[in-house]
C-alpha positions as a Markdown table, in Angstrom:
| # | Residue | x | y | z |
|---|---|---|---|---|
| 1 | Met | -91.4 | -48.1 | -86.6 |
| 2 | Ser | -88.3 | -50.3 | -86.8 |
| 3 | Ile | -87.1 | -52.9 | -84.3 |
| 4 | Cys | -83.3 | -52.9 | -84.1 |
| 5 | Ile | -80.2 | -54.3 | -82.4 |
| 6 | Thr | -79.0 | -51.1 | -80.7 |
| 7 | Gly | -76.2 | -52.6 | -78.7 |
| 8 | Ser | -74.2 | -55.9 | -78.4 |
| 9 | Gly | -71.8 | -57.5 | -76.0 |
| 10 | Ser | -70.1 | -60.8 | -75.5 |
| 11 | Tyr | -68.0 | -62.6 | -73.0 |
| 12 | Ile | -65.2 | -64.9 | -74.2 |
| 13 | Pro | -63.8 | -66.9 | -71.3 |
| 14 | Glu | -60.0 | -66.7 | -70.6 |
| 15 | Ile | -59.1 | -70.4 | -70.3 |
| 16 | Ile | -57.9 | -71.8 | -73.6 |
| 17 | Lys | -58.1 | -75.5 | -74.2 |
| 18 | Lys | -56.2 | -76.7 | -77.3 |
| 19 | Asn | -56.8 | -79.8 | -79.3 |
| 20 | Gln | -53.5 | -81.4 | -78.0 |
| 21 | Asp | -54.9 | -81.1 | -74.4 |
| 22 | Phe | -57.2 | -84.1 | -75.3 |
| 23 | Leu | -54.3 | -86.4 | -76.2 |
| 24 | Ser | -54.5 | -88.1 | -72.8 |
| 25 | Asn | -58.3 | -88.8 | -73.0 |
| 26 | Thr | -59.6 | -92.3 | -73.5 |
| 27 | Phe | -62.0 | -92.0 | -76.3 |
| 28 | Leu | -64.6 | -94.8 | -76.6 |
| 29 | Asn | -67.3 | -95.8 | -79.1 |
| 30 | Ser | -70.9 | -95.6 | -78.0 |
| 31 | Asp | -70.8 | -99.3 | -77.1 |
| 32 | Gly | -67.8 | -98.8 | -74.8 |
| 33 | Ser | -65.2 | -100.3 | -77.1 |
| 34 | Ile | -61.8 | -98.6 | -77.7 |
| 35 | Phe | -61.0 | -96.9 | -81.0 |
| 36 | Asn | -58.4 | -98.8 | -83.0 |
| 37 | Ile | -56.7 | -95.6 | -84.0 |
| 38 | Ser | -54.5 | -93.2 | -82.0 |
| 39 | Asn | -55.7 | -90.0 | -80.4 |
| 40 | Glu | -53.4 | -88.1 | -82.7 |
| 41 | Val | -55.4 | -89.4 | -85.7 |
| 42 | Ile | -58.7 | -88.8 | -84.0 |
| 43 | Ile | -57.8 | -85.2 | -83.2 |
| 44 | Lys | -56.4 | -84.5 | -86.6 |
| 45 | Lys | -59.6 | -85.9 | -88.3 |
| 46 | Phe | -61.7 | -83.9 | -85.8 |
| 47 | Asn | -59.9 | -80.7 | -86.7 |
| 48 | Ser | -60.3 | -81.3 | -90.4 |
| 49 | Ile | -64.0 | -81.7 | -90.1 |
| 50 | Thr | -65.0 | -79.1 | -87.5 |
| 51 | Gly | -62.3 | -76.5 | -88.0 |
| 52 | Ile | -61.8 | -76.3 | -84.2 |
| 53 | Glu | -58.2 | -75.8 | -83.1 |
| 54 | Glu | -59.0 | -74.5 | -79.6 |
| 55 | Arg | -62.0 | -73.6 | -77.4 |
| 56 | Arg | -62.7 | -71.4 | -74.4 |
| 57 | Tyr | -63.7 | -72.6 | -70.9 |
| 58 | Ala | -65.1 | -70.5 | -68.0 |
| 59 | Lys | -63.1 | -70.1 | -64.8 |
| 60 | Asn | -64.2 | -72.6 | -62.1 |
| 61 | His | -66.0 | -70.0 | -60.0 |
| 62 | Tyr | -68.1 | -68.6 | -62.9 |
| 63 | Asn | -71.4 | -70.1 | -64.0 |
| 64 | Ala | -73.5 | -69.5 | -67.2 |
| 65 | Ser | -75.4 | -66.7 | -65.4 |
| 66 | Asp | -72.1 | -64.9 | -64.6 |
| 67 | Leu | -71.1 | -65.1 | -68.3 |
| 68 | Ala | -74.5 | -63.9 | -69.3 |
| 69 | Phe | -74.2 | -60.9 | -66.9 |
| 70 | Phe | -70.8 | -60.0 | -68.3 |
| 71 | Ala | -72.1 | -60.0 | -71.8 |
| 72 | Ala | -75.2 | -58.0 | -70.7 |
| 73 | Glu | -73.1 | -55.3 | -69.1 |
| 74 | Asn | -71.2 | -54.9 | -72.4 |
| 75 | Ala | -74.4 | -54.7 | -74.4 |
| 76 | Ile | -76.0 | -52.2 | -72.1 |
| 77 | Glu | -72.9 | -50.0 | -72.2 |
| 78 | Asp | -72.8 | -50.3 | -76.0 |
| 79 | Ser | -76.4 | -49.3 | -76.4 |
| 80 | Lys | -76.2 | -46.4 | -73.9 |
| 81 | Ile | -79.6 | -47.2 | -72.5 |
| 82 | Asp | -80.7 | -46.8 | -68.9 |
| 83 | Arg | -80.9 | -50.4 | -67.6 |
| 84 | Glu | -84.0 | -49.6 | -65.5 |
| 85 | Thr | -85.9 | -49.0 | -68.8 |
| 86 | Leu | -85.6 | -52.6 | -69.9 |
| 87 | Asp | -89.0 | -54.3 | -70.3 |
| 88 | Tyr | -87.8 | -57.9 | -70.7 |
| 89 | Ile | -84.6 | -59.9 | -70.0 |
| 90 | Ile | -84.6 | -63.2 | -72.0 |
| 91 | Val | -81.8 | -65.7 | -71.4 |
| 92 | Ala | -81.4 | -68.6 | -73.8 |
| 93 | His | -79.5 | -71.6 | -72.5 |
| 94 | Asn | -79.6 | -75.4 | -72.4 |
| 95 | Phe | -78.3 | -76.5 | -69.0 |
| 96 | Gly | -78.8 | -73.6 | -66.6 |
| 97 | Asp | -76.0 | -73.0 | -64.1 |
| 98 | Val | -73.8 | -76.1 | -63.8 |
| 99 | Lys | -71.3 | -75.6 | -60.9 |
| 100 | Phe | -67.8 | -76.7 | -61.7 |
| 101 | Gly | -67.2 | -80.3 | -60.6 |
| 102 | Thr | -70.9 | -81.2 | -60.8 |
| 103 | Lys | -73.3 | -82.3 | -63.5 |
| 104 | Gln | -76.5 | -80.9 | -61.9 |
| 105 | Ser | -78.4 | -78.2 | -63.8 |
| 106 | Asp | -79.6 | -75.3 | -61.6 |
| 107 | Ser | -82.3 | -73.0 | -63.0 |
| 108 | Leu | -84.0 | -72.0 | -59.8 |
| 109 | Pro | -84.4 | -69.1 | -59.9 |
| 110 | Ser | -84.1 | -68.6 | -63.7 |
| 111 | Leu | -80.9 | -67.4 | -65.2 |
| 112 | Ala | -82.7 | -64.3 | -66.4 |
| 113 | Asn | -83.7 | -63.4 | -62.8 |
| 114 | Arg | -80.1 | -64.0 | -61.7 |
| 115 | Val | -78.9 | -61.6 | -64.5 |
| 116 | Lys | -81.4 | -58.9 | -63.4 |
| 117 | Tyr | -80.1 | -59.3 | -59.8 |
| 118 | Lys | -76.5 | -59.0 | -60.9 |
| 119 | Leu | -77.3 | -55.9 | -63.0 |
| 120 | Gly | -78.9 | -54.3 | -60.0 |
| 121 | Ile | -82.2 | -53.5 | -61.8 |
| 122 | Lys | -84.9 | -52.6 | -59.3 |
| 123 | Asn | -87.8 | -52.0 | -61.8 |
| 124 | Pro | -90.4 | -54.8 | -61.1 |
| 125 | Asp | -91.9 | -54.2 | -64.6 |
| 126 | Cys | -88.7 | -55.6 | -66.1 |
| 127 | Val | -89.8 | -59.2 | -66.7 |
| 128 | Cys | -87.4 | -62.1 | -66.7 |
| 129 | Tyr | -87.6 | -65.6 | -68.2 |
| 130 | Asp | -85.4 | -68.3 | -69.7 |
| 131 | Leu | -85.8 | -69.8 | -73.1 |
| 132 | Ile | -84.9 | -73.4 | -74.0 |
| 133 | Phe | -84.8 | -73.8 | -77.8 |
| 134 | Gly | -81.5 | -75.6 | -78.3 |
| 135 | Cys | -78.7 | -73.8 | -80.1 |
| 136 | Pro | -81.2 | -71.4 | -81.9 |
| 137 | Gly | -82.3 | -70.1 | -78.5 |
| 138 | Trp | -80.7 | -66.6 | -78.8 |
| 139 | Leu | -82.2 | -66.1 | -82.2 |
| 140 | Glu | -85.6 | -67.2 | -81.0 |
| 141 | Gly | -85.3 | -64.8 | -78.1 |
| 142 | Val | -84.8 | -62.0 | -80.6 |
| 143 | Ile | -87.9 | -63.1 | -82.5 |
| 144 | Gln | -89.9 | -63.1 | -79.3 |
| 145 | Ala | -88.6 | -59.7 | -78.3 |
| 146 | Gln | -89.7 | -58.3 | -81.7 |
| 147 | Ala | -93.2 | -59.8 | -81.1 |
| 148 | Phe | -93.4 | -58.1 | -77.7 |
| 149 | Ile | -92.4 | -54.7 | -79.2 |
| 150 | Lys | -94.8 | -55.1 | -82.1 |
| 151 | Ala | -97.6 | -55.9 | -79.6 |
| 152 | Ser | -96.8 | -52.7 | -77.7 |
| 153 | Met | -95.8 | -54.9 | -74.7 |
| 154 | Ala | -92.2 | -53.6 | -74.7 |
| 155 | Lys | -89.9 | -51.0 | -76.0 |
| 156 | Lys | -86.5 | -52.4 | -74.9 |
| 157 | Cys | -85.5 | -56.1 | -74.4 |
| 158 | Leu | -82.2 | -57.6 | -73.4 |
| 159 | Val | -81.7 | -61.0 | -75.2 |
| 160 | Ile | -78.8 | -63.2 | -74.0 |
| 161 | Gly | -77.4 | -66.6 | -75.1 |
| 162 | Ala | -75.1 | -68.3 | -72.5 |
| 163 | Asp | -73.9 | -71.8 | -71.8 |
| 164 | Thr | -71.1 | -73.7 | -70.1 |
| 165 | Leu | -71.0 | -76.8 | -72.2 |
| 166 | Ser | -67.6 | -77.7 | -70.9 |
| 167 | Arg | -69.4 | -79.0 | -67.8 |
| 168 | Thr | -71.8 | -81.2 | -69.6 |
| 169 | Tyr | -69.8 | -83.6 | -71.7 |
| 170 | Asp | -68.5 | -87.1 | -71.4 |
| 171 | Asn | -64.7 | -87.3 | -71.3 |
| 172 | Asn | -64.8 | -90.6 | -73.1 |
| 173 | Asp | -66.8 | -89.2 | -76.0 |
| 174 | Arg | -64.7 | -87.7 | -78.8 |
| 175 | Asp | -67.5 | -85.1 | -79.4 |
| 176 | Ser | -66.4 | -83.6 | -76.1 |
| 177 | Met | -63.8 | -81.6 | -78.2 |
| 178 | Ile | -66.6 | -79.6 | -79.8 |
| 179 | Tyr | -68.0 | -77.9 | -76.8 |
| 180 | Ser | -67.1 | -74.6 | -75.2 |
| 181 | Asp | -68.4 | -71.8 | -72.9 |
| 182 | Gly | -69.4 | -68.3 | -73.7 |
| 183 | Ala | -72.1 | -65.6 | -73.7 |
| 184 | Gly | -73.4 | -63.0 | -76.1 |
| 185 | Ala | -76.0 | -60.4 | -75.6 |
| 186 | Thr | -78.0 | -57.8 | -77.5 |
| 187 | Ile | -80.4 | -54.9 | -76.8 |
| 188 | Ile | -83.5 | -55.1 | -79.0 |
| 189 | Glu | -85.2 | -51.8 | -79.2 |
| 190 | Lys | -88.1 | -49.9 | -80.8 |
| 191 | Lys | -87.1 | -47.0 | -82.9 |
| 192 | Ser | -89.9 | -44.5 | -83.6 |
| 193 | Lys | -88.3 | -42.8 | -86.6 |
| 194 | Ile | -89.3 | -44.2 | -89.9 |
| 195 | Ser | -86.3 | -46.2 | -91.3 |
| 196 | Asn | -85.5 | -49.2 | -93.4 |
| 197 | Asn | -83.2 | -50.9 | -90.9 |
| 198 | Gly | -83.9 | -53.5 | -88.3 |
| 199 | Ile | -85.6 | -56.9 | -88.4 |
| 200 | Leu | -87.2 | -57.4 | -91.8 |
| 201 | Ser | -88.4 | -61.0 | -91.5 |
| 202 | His | -88.1 | -64.2 | -89.6 |
| 203 | Lys | -88.7 | -67.9 | -89.8 |
| 204 | Ser | -89.0 | -70.6 | -87.1 |
| 205 | Cys | -89.6 | -74.3 | -87.4 |
| 206 | Ser | -89.6 | -77.4 | -85.1 |
| 207 | Phe | -89.0 | -80.8 | -86.6 |
| 208 | Ser | -90.0 | -83.1 | -83.8 |
| 209 | Ser | -90.6 | -86.5 | -85.3 |
| 210 | Glu | -87.8 | -89.0 | -85.8 |
| 211 | Glu | -85.4 | -86.0 | -85.6 |
| 212 | Thr | -86.3 | -85.2 | -82.0 |
| 213 | Phe | -83.5 | -87.1 | -80.3 |
| 214 | Tyr | -80.6 | -86.3 | -82.6 |
| 215 | Leu | -79.3 | -84.3 | -79.6 |
| 216 | Phe | -80.0 | -85.8 | -76.2 |
| 217 | Cys | -78.6 | -86.5 | -72.7 |
| 218 | Gly | -77.3 | -90.0 | -72.1 |
| 219 | Glu | -74.9 | -92.0 | -69.8 |
| 220 | Ser | -71.1 | -92.1 | -70.3 |
| 221 | Phe | -69.7 | -94.4 | -73.0 |
| 222 | Asn | -67.5 | -95.8 | -70.1 |
| 223 | Ser | -69.6 | -98.7 | -68.7 |
| 224 | Lys | -67.2 | -98.8 | -65.7 |
| 225 | Glu | -68.4 | -95.3 | -64.6 |
| 226 | Lys | -70.5 | -95.9 | -61.5 |
| 227 | Ser | -72.3 | -92.6 | -61.4 |
| 228 | Lys | -75.6 | -92.1 | -63.1 |
| 229 | Asp | -74.7 | -88.7 | -64.4 |
| 230 | Ile | -75.9 | -87.9 | -67.9 |
| 231 | Tyr | -74.0 | -86.0 | -70.6 |
| 232 | Ile | -74.7 | -84.2 | -73.8 |
| 233 | Lys | -74.8 | -86.6 | -76.7 |
| 234 | Met | -75.4 | -86.3 | -80.4 |
| 235 | Asn | -75.9 | -88.2 | -83.6 |
| 236 | Gly | -73.5 | -86.1 | -85.6 |
| 237 | Arg | -74.2 | -87.6 | -89.0 |
| 238 | Lys | -77.9 | -87.3 | -88.7 |
| 239 | Ile | -77.6 | -83.6 | -87.5 |
| 240 | Tyr | -75.3 | -82.9 | -90.4 |
| 241 | Glu | -77.7 | -84.3 | -92.9 |
| 242 | Phe | -80.7 | -82.6 | -91.3 |
| 243 | Ala | -78.9 | -79.2 | -91.1 |
| 244 | Ile | -77.7 | -79.0 | -94.7 |
| 245 | Ser | -81.2 | -79.8 | -95.9 |
| 246 | His | -83.4 | -77.6 | -93.7 |
| 247 | Val | -81.3 | -74.6 | -92.8 |
| 248 | Pro | -80.8 | -73.4 | -96.4 |
| 249 | Glu | -84.6 | -73.7 | -97.0 |
| 250 | Ala | -85.3 | -71.7 | -93.9 |
| 251 | Leu | -82.8 | -69.0 | -94.9 |
| 252 | Lys | -84.4 | -68.8 | -98.4 |
| 253 | Ser | -87.9 | -68.6 | -97.0 |
| 254 | Cys | -86.9 | -65.9 | -94.6 |
| 255 | Leu | -85.1 | -63.8 | -97.2 |
| 256 | Glu | -88.0 | -64.0 | -99.6 |
| 257 | Lys | -90.4 | -62.8 | -96.9 |
| 258 | Ser | -88.2 | -59.7 | -96.5 |
| 259 | Gly | -88.5 | -58.7 | -100.1 |
| 260 | Lys | -84.7 | -58.5 | -100.4 |
| 261 | Ser | -82.6 | -60.2 | -103.1 |
| 262 | Ile | -79.9 | -62.8 | -102.5 |
| 263 | Asn | -77.6 | -60.2 | -104.2 |
| 264 | Asp | -78.3 | -57.8 | -101.3 |
| 265 | Val | -76.9 | -60.1 | -98.7 |
| 266 | Lys | -73.6 | -59.1 | -97.3 |
| 267 | Lys | -73.1 | -61.6 | -94.5 |
| 268 | Val | -74.6 | -64.9 | -93.3 |
| 269 | Phe | -74.2 | -65.5 | -89.6 |
| 270 | Leu | -74.7 | -69.2 | -88.8 |
| 271 | His | -74.6 | -71.0 | -85.5 |
| 272 | Gln | -70.9 | -72.1 | -85.1 |
| 273 | Ala | -71.4 | -75.9 | -84.8 |
| 274 | Asn | -69.1 | -77.4 | -87.4 |
| 275 | Glu | -67.0 | -75.6 | -90.1 |
| 276 | Lys | -67.7 | -78.2 | -92.8 |
| 277 | Met | -71.4 | -78.2 | -92.0 |
| 278 | Asp | -71.7 | -74.4 | -92.1 |
| 279 | Glu | -69.8 | -74.3 | -95.4 |
| 280 | Ala | -72.2 | -76.8 | -96.8 |
| 281 | Ile | -75.3 | -74.9 | -95.5 |
| 282 | Val | -74.1 | -71.6 | -97.1 |
| 283 | Ser | -73.2 | -73.4 | -100.4 |
| 284 | Arg | -76.6 | -75.1 | -100.6 |
| 285 | Phe | -78.4 | -71.8 | -99.7 |
| 286 | Tyr | -76.7 | -70.0 | -102.6 |
| 287 | Asn | -77.3 | -73.0 | -104.9 |
| 288 | Leu | -81.0 | -72.5 | -104.3 |
| 289 | Phe | -80.6 | -69.3 | -106.3 |
| 290 | Asp | -78.2 | -70.9 | -108.8 |
| 291 | Leu | -75.3 | -69.0 | -107.3 |
| 292 | Thr | -72.1 | -69.7 | -105.5 |
| 293 | Pro | -71.3 | -68.0 | -102.2 |
| 294 | Pro | -69.2 | -64.8 | -102.4 |
| 295 | Asn | -65.9 | -64.7 | -100.6 |
| 296 | Tyr | -66.1 | -63.7 | -97.0 |
| 297 | Val | -69.9 | -63.9 | -96.9 |
| 298 | Met | -69.8 | -66.2 | -93.8 |
| 299 | Pro | -67.8 | -65.1 | -90.7 |
| 300 | Met | -66.4 | -68.0 | -88.6 |
| 301 | Ser | -65.2 | -68.0 | -85.0 |
| 302 | Ile | -65.4 | -71.7 | -84.3 |
| 303 | Gly | -61.7 | -72.3 | -85.0 |
| 304 | Lys | -60.7 | -70.4 | -81.9 |
| 305 | Leu | -63.9 | -70.4 | -79.8 |
| 306 | Gly | -65.4 | -73.8 | -80.3 |
| 307 | Asn | -69.2 | -74.4 | -80.1 |
| 308 | Ser | -70.7 | -72.5 | -77.3 |
| 309 | Ser | -74.3 | -73.2 | -78.4 |
| 310 | Val | -76.7 | -70.3 | -77.9 |
| 311 | Ala | -73.7 | -67.9 | -77.5 |
| 312 | Thr | -72.1 | -68.5 | -80.9 |
| 313 | Ile | -74.2 | -66.2 | -83.1 |
| 314 | Pro | -74.5 | -63.1 | -80.7 |
| 315 | Thr | -70.7 | -63.5 | -79.9 |
| 316 | Leu | -69.9 | -63.6 | -83.6 |
| 317 | Tyr | -72.2 | -60.7 | -84.4 |
| 318 | Asp | -70.5 | -58.6 | -81.6 |
| 319 | Leu | -67.0 | -59.4 | -83.0 |
| 320 | Val | -67.9 | -58.4 | -86.5 |
| 321 | Ile | -70.0 | -55.3 | -85.7 |
| 322 | Lys | -67.0 | -54.1 | -83.7 |
| 323 | Asn | -64.4 | -54.9 | -86.4 |
| 324 | Lys | -62.7 | -57.6 | -84.3 |
| 325 | Leu | -62.8 | -60.4 | -86.9 |
| 326 | Glu | -60.3 | -60.3 | -89.7 |
| 327 | Asn | -61.7 | -59.8 | -93.2 |
| 328 | His | -65.2 | -59.2 | -91.9 |
| 329 | Asn | -67.1 | -56.0 | -91.3 |
| 330 | Ile | -70.6 | -54.7 | -91.7 |
| 331 | Lys | -71.9 | -51.1 | -92.1 |
| 332 | Lys | -75.1 | -49.2 | -92.0 |
| 333 | Gly | -77.6 | -50.4 | -94.6 |
| 334 | Asp | -76.1 | -53.8 | -95.1 |
| 335 | Ile | -78.5 | -56.8 | -95.3 |
| 336 | Ile | -77.4 | -59.8 | -93.2 |
| 337 | Leu | -78.9 | -63.1 | -92.4 |
| 338 | Phe | -78.9 | -65.1 | -89.2 |
| 339 | Gly | -79.6 | -68.8 | -89.1 |
| 340 | Ser | -79.4 | -71.6 | -86.6 |
| 341 | Val | -80.2 | -75.3 | -86.0 |
| 342 | Gly | -80.2 | -77.3 | -82.8 |
| 343 | Ala | -81.8 | -79.7 | -80.3 |
| 344 | Gly | -85.4 | -80.5 | -80.9 |
| 345 | Met | -84.7 | -80.2 | -83.9 |
| 346 | Asn | -85.4 | -76.5 | -84.1 |
| 347 | Val | -84.4 | -74.2 | -87.0 |
| 348 | Asn | -84.8 | -70.4 | -87.3 |
| 349 | Ala | -83.6 | -67.5 | -89.4 |
| 350 | Ile | -83.8 | -63.6 | -89.4 |
| 351 | Thr | -83.2 | -61.1 | -92.2 |
| 352 | Tyr | -81.8 | -58.0 | -90.7 |
| 353 | Gln | -80.8 | -54.6 | -92.1 |
| 354 | Val | -78.0 | -53.0 | -90.2 |
């Protein structure tokens, strides 16, 4: 038995917000003071570190569950399965549905139930639940789907990552330029025929001591704002230091559990959080084997799509598997790695044979 990704889909929102669209923002320090440099300099430095030139936002009338539904439809069509045969729908997100113009999270009913409703699935044995695991949520959903299949509790699972982070940020926080919206989905399925492909190994960790609140929700940097709304906040330096230390180790442990060699790895799919950080993670991972990363081993989409949290890896995988990302493709038999880090702080990885 093998447990495989038999279909993938993504939804990339149509609204493009470029870096220059933030020129009119009033960026503040965490203490409310104004930066003593211009927005042009702030944005140029931001681009050089993150690699982000533009990002995608959902249309005002769409919520995260809508984006999840669009991606799910694409994955179901790609896999050619009967949607009524799905055993589980798992939706990873961080903020639920946040209606445009509000800051309130709505997860009642769960996004997974909303997706099932939109898909028109009538089978009551198709079980729905949401997963909150920070940015590694989609990857953890795949790990859970594998566990259900191994335990004979399921044969087919739909795992989705979706968020609308554009509705959760503080306009006075320069980190607001990182966030974007999107959704990615995969069908995880049991294959009875003996084969070497599918999920070979996985690794999950939660570091919840002093690292717990590196990502958190807090009030606006603008002390004159009268509302008590809270926004996504981060300690970027601490996250960077944490990620380049712990993600390479998780990737190494996961790869070694699979029995595969570092020389077998064709691609490393990382959560698209920060271009410089991801480059450092891959470099340190290969350094653990006294190697340097090969050219084109790490696909990147953050430059044009921004950081859509749980949606980044499944969207990136969908683009590469369908030959929609320049200089990147994967073929049957290739060994690839998935790795992510996010709020909690949570880290996970999967070794997968296409």
